[in-house]
N, C-alpha and C positions, 0 to 999 in steps of 0.2 A: 608534480608527480615524483620528483627525484628523491631517492633515499628512503622511500616508504615500504620497500618490498624485500621480503626475505626469500621469495621463490618466484620462478617464472614457469607458467604452464602454457605449453605451445599446442595449438591445433597442428594438424599435419598437412592435409591437402590444401594447397594454395598459400600456406605459410612457410612450410619447410621444403616441400617438393612441388614442382609445377605439374601436378598430375591431372588437374581438372580438365584441360583441353583433351587429354588422352582418353580419360574415362568417359567424358561427355561424347566424344567422337564415336566410341563403341556403342554407347547407349543410343545415340541418335540413329546410327545405322540399324541397330536391332529393332528400334521402334518403327522405323520406316519399313523394314522387312516384314514386321507384324501387321502393317496396314495403317500406321499413323504417320501421315506425311508431315512430320515436324522438322523445322529447320534447325541447324546447329545453334543459332542464336536463341531461338525459342526454347530449345532443349536445355541450354545452359541456364536461362532465366527461370525455367520451371523447376529444375532439379538441383541447382547449386545449394550446397549445404544440407541436402536432404539425402536419406537413403532411398534406393530404388524401391525396396519393399514398402516403405512408408507411403509411397505414392501408387501402390498397386491398384487401388480402386480407380484412380484416374487413368492409369495405363489400360486397365480392362475396359473402361468406358470408351476410350478412344480407339482401341484395337478390336474390341469384341472378343478378346481371348483372355483366359485366365493367366495370371503370372504364376507359373508353375515352378516347382523346385528345379526341374530340368532346364527351364528357360533361364532361371537365375544362375544355374551352374554354367551354362553356356556363356552368359554375360561375364561371370567372374573369370572364366578361362580365357575368353577373348581379351578382356581387360588386362589380365595379368601378362599375357603374351606381349601386348603392346607396351605395357609399363616396363617390362624387362628390357625391351629393345630401345625405348625412347626416353625414359624418365630422366629429368635433370633436376638438380636442386633449385630452389628459388634463389635468385641473385642475392648474394650477401648473407644468405641464411646460415651457411656453415660457419662463417666467421663470427656471426652474431651469437650462435649457440655456444661456440667455444668460449667466447668472451664472457657470456653470462654464466656459463658453467663454472668458469674460473672465479668470477667475482662473487658467486653465491655458494662456493664450496660444494658444487654439485647438486644444489637444490633446484633441479628442473625436472619436468616431466612432460610427456606427450599425451594429450588427451583428445582422442579423435572420435568422430561419429562413425568412422568406417570400421570394417571388420579387422580383427587383429592380424590376420595373415597378411592382408594388404599393407597395413601400417608398418609392421615389422619388416616386410620385404622391402618397402620403399626406404625406410631408414637405413637398412643395410646397404641398399644399392647406392646411396649417395654418401655413405661413410659416416652417418650420424648414429648408428646403432650403439656403439660403445658409450656414447655420452648419455644415452637414455636407458641403459641396461637396467632391467628390473623396474622401470618406471614408465611403462607404456600401457595406456588404458583405452579400451574400446567401448564405445557406446552400445555395441551389440551385446556386451556382457553385463550391462547395467539394467536395473528395473525399467528405466526409460532412457532413451538417448536424447541428444540435443534436439530441441531447445531446453529440455529438462536439465537441471544442474548436476545430475548424478555423476557423470564422468569427471567433472571438475572437482566435485567434493571428494571423490575417491583419490584423485591425483594429489590434492592438497593434503589429505590424510597420510598418503604414502611418503610425502616429503617432510611431514611433521610440522607443517606451517598452517596456521589458521587461514581460511580463504580471504579474510580481510587484509592479510599481509601478502597475498599472492597477486602477481600481475599475469593476466591472461592475454595471449596474443591470438587474434582471430581475424578472418577475412570475410566472413559471411554474417548476415543478419541473424541467422539461426544460431551460429556459434557465439556471437556477442550476447545474445539473449541468455544462452546457457551460462556463460561466465558471470553475467550480472545476477542471474538467479542464484548462483552459488555464493554470492556475496563478495566476489573478487572485483578488482579494478581491471577494466578491459581496455587494451589499446588495439585499435583497428589497423590492419595492413591493407592498403588499397593503392597498388602501383599503377592503376589505370588499365584499361582493356577489359575484355570479357573474362569471366571466371572468378571475379572478386566483387564483393559489394562496393558500392560507391562510398566515398567519404561521408556524404550526407546521410545515406542509409545506415551506415555503421554508427554514426553519431546518434541518429534517431533511435537506434536500438539500445543505446547506452554506453557506447565507447566514449571514454573521456578524452581520448587523443587519437589521432590517425596519422600514421606514417606512410610514406610512399616508397621507402627503401629500408630493407631489413638492417642495413648498416647503422640506422638511427637508433635501433633498439638498445644496445648496451648503454648508451648515454642516458636513457630513461631509467635504467636500473642502478647504475653506479654513479 
C-alpha cells in the first residue's frame, strides 16, 4: 500500500471521534420510549453506519409510530447535548490526522454520512476543525448517502485527487462499501469492541488492510 496515495479521506464517527456509543445510547433510549424494547447491543448492530431516517420503515414497524420531523428533532437535540458533554477523539486520531495533513500538504477531507452540523460540531470539539476547514462533506447533502460513493467522490474532487489515488479510512461495512464504490483504496479501522465493524466484515466489504490503532495510519501513507 505504501506510497500510492496523494490524499486521505476520513470518515468521522468511529474514525475521528468516539461518538457511536453516545449517539447509539440516545437512539436506544428513544426507541425504548417509543415502544421498541431493543437492547443497546442490538441497536448498535442494527444502526451502525446508517442514518436513522434511512431505517424509518423499520422503526415504524417495530414501534407502530411514524418517524416524524418532531421525533427526529428531539433525537438530534438529545444527541447533541450528550455529544457536547461527553465526546472524545478516537485514541491516536488527532496525531494521525496532523501527521497525514503534513505529509500530504493538506490534501485530506472528512466525508461523513452524518448531518453537517453534527460533523462540524464534533471536529471543532476535539480540535480537528482547522485541519479540515473547507473540506467537510455530508452524505445528507448528496444525491445518495453511504453506501453510495457520492460523498467520497465529492471529497476527492475537492482535494483535486482522482479517487484511485485516495486512501479512505472507514470503520463500518457501509462506509467501506462507499469508498470502494468511489474507486478508492479503503483501510479499515477496527480497534475491537462495539461500535466498529469487525476486521473480517471490513475486509469482506473491500478493505485492503485493517488497523487496530489510528497511530498506524501515517505509516501507510508516508
